[in-house]
C-alpha positions as CSV (number, residue, x, y, z in Angstrom):
1,M,117.7,-46.1,82.4
2,S,118.5,-42.4,82.4
3,E,115.8,-39.6,82.5
4,T,116.0,-36.2,80.8
5,A,114.7,-32.8,82.0
6,T,114.9,-29.3,80.1
7,F,114.7,-26.4,81.9
8,T,114.7,-22.4,81.0
9,V,117.0,-20.2,83.2
10,T,117.4,-16.4,82.8
11,G,120.1,-14.1,83.9
12,M,123.1,-16.0,82.3
13,T,125.3,-13.7,80.3
14,C,128.5,-15.6,79.7
15,G,130.6,-18.5,80.0
16,H,131.1,-18.1,83.8
17,C,127.5,-18.2,84.2
18,V,127.3,-21.2,82.6
19,A,130.2,-22.8,84.3
20,S,128.0,-21.6,87.8
21,V,125.0,-23.1,87.0
22,T,126.3,-26.8,85.5
23,E,128.6,-26.8,88.6
24,E,125.7,-26.3,91.1
25,V,123.7,-28.5,88.9
26,Q,125.9,-31.5,89.2
27,E,126.3,-31.5,92.9
28,L,122.6,-32.7,92.8
29,R,122.0,-36.3,93.6
30,G,121.8,-38.9,90.7
31,V,122.7,-36.0,88.0
32,E,125.0,-37.3,85.1
33,N,125.3,-34.8,82.7
34,V,124.1,-31.1,82.4
35,D,124.2,-29.5,79.1
36,V,124.0,-25.4,79.5
37,V,122.5,-23.3,76.3
38,L,123.5,-19.7,77.0
39,E,122.2,-18.4,74.0
40,T,118.8,-19.8,74.5
41,G,118.8,-20.4,78.7
42,A,118.4,-24.0,78.2
43,V,119.4,-26.5,80.9
44,T,119.2,-30.0,80.0
45,I,119.7,-32.7,82.7
46,T,120.4,-36.5,82.4
47,S,120.0,-38.1,85.8
48,S,119.9,-42.0,86.7
49,G,116.2,-41.1,88.1
50,T,113.8,-38.4,88.1
51,V,115.5,-35.0,89.8
52,D,113.5,-32.7,91.8
53,D,112.5,-29.6,90.5
54,A,112.7,-27.7,93.6
55,A,116.1,-29.0,94.1
56,V,117.2,-28.0,90.5
57,K,115.1,-24.2,91.1
58,A,117.4,-24.2,94.3
59,A,120.5,-25.1,92.6
60,V,120.1,-22.6,89.9
61,E,119.4,-19.8,92.7
62,E,122.4,-20.8,94.7
63,A,124.4,-20.2,91.6
64,G,122.5,-16.8,91.3
65,Y,119.9,-17.3,88.7
66,Q,116.5,-18.3,88.2
67,V,114.2,-21.1,86.5
68,V,111.3,-19.7,84.5
């Protein structure tokens, strides 16, 4: 069964930002899908199990942005 979690990311201003966040978060174990909405900063992650919040935060920071 898939689980869904939504985070809010700040600092994204363009499609390249969205691609960077998507790419980093998709590398996390168990992540099946990442949906990023530039206008709101919403990052919705669908995964095969629970994804660690700290891992998501680290992936977003690796892309150059912050989870709020």
